[in-house]
Each structure stands twice: as C-alpha cells, then as structure tokens.
C-alpha positions in Angstrom: -40.0 53.2 -73.9 -37.2 54.3 -71.7 -38.7 52.4 -68.7 -38.9 48.9 -70.4 -35.1 48.3 -70.7 -34.7 49.3 -67.1 -37.3 46.6 -65.9 -35.6 44.0 -68.1 -32.2 44.9 -66.7 -33.3 44.6 -63.1 -34.8 41.1 -63.8 -31.6 39.9 -65.6 -29.3 41.5 -63.1 -31.0 39.7 -60.3 -30.4 36.3 -62.1 -26.9 37.3 -63.0 -26.2 38.1 -59.2 -27.6 34.8 -58.1 -25.4 33.0 -60.8 -22.3 35.0 -59.9 -23.0 34.2 -56.1 -23.7 30.4 -56.3 -22.7 29.6 -59.9 -24.7 27.2 -62.0 -23.8 24.1 -60.0 -24.8 25.8 -56.8 -28.2 26.7 -58.2 -28.5 23.1 -59.3 -27.4 21.8 -55.9 -29.9 23.9 -53.9 -32.7 22.9 -56.4 -32.0 19.2 -56.0 -31.4 19.6 -52.2 -34.8 21.3 -51.9 -36.4 18.4 -53.9 -34.9 15.7 -51.7 -35.6 17.5 -48.4 -39.3 18.1 -49.5 -39.7 14.4 -50.5 -38.2 13.3 -47.2 -40.3 15.6 -45.1 -43.5 14.4 -47.0 -42.7 10.7 -46.5 -41.3 10.8 -43.0 -44.3 13.1 -42.0 -46.7 10.3 -43.4 -44.9 7.7 -41.6 -44.7 9.7 -38.3 -48.5 9.9 -38.3 -48.9 6.2 -38.7 -46.6 5.7 -36.0 -48.4 8.0 -33.7 -51.7 6.5 -34.7 -50.5 3.0 -34.0 -49.0 4.1 -30.5 -52.3 5.5 -29.3 -54.4 2.7 -30.6 -52.3 0.3 -28.7 -52.5 2.6 -25.6 -56.2 2.5 -25.6 -56.6 -1.3 -26.4 
C-alpha cells in the first residue's frame, strides 16, 4: 500500500514538471507543431517521390 502513492506521485510529478517548464500553451504549441510538421513531411515526401520518378522516366525516354 505504501508503494502505490509513490508511483502515482512520480507520474503526476513528471506531468507537473512538463507543465511548469512549458506551460499549457507550450504543450499545445509543440503538439500542433508536431502534427503540422508530420503532415508536411508526409505530403512533401509523397511529392518528392513523384518528382524523382518523373525525372528518371524522362531520362530513360
């Protein structure tokens, strides 16, 4: 029974440290930034492969 509150304290203290360090706005900012950058990398990656494929197809034609 004594170990259970200590485990919960560690979990909450980690979140409290993050909130103290970045603030709620900072956590939201980093989350949105991650989503936007992941989306851009995904779509630019797809586009880059089509550009490379078209480049090589024009070379060999």
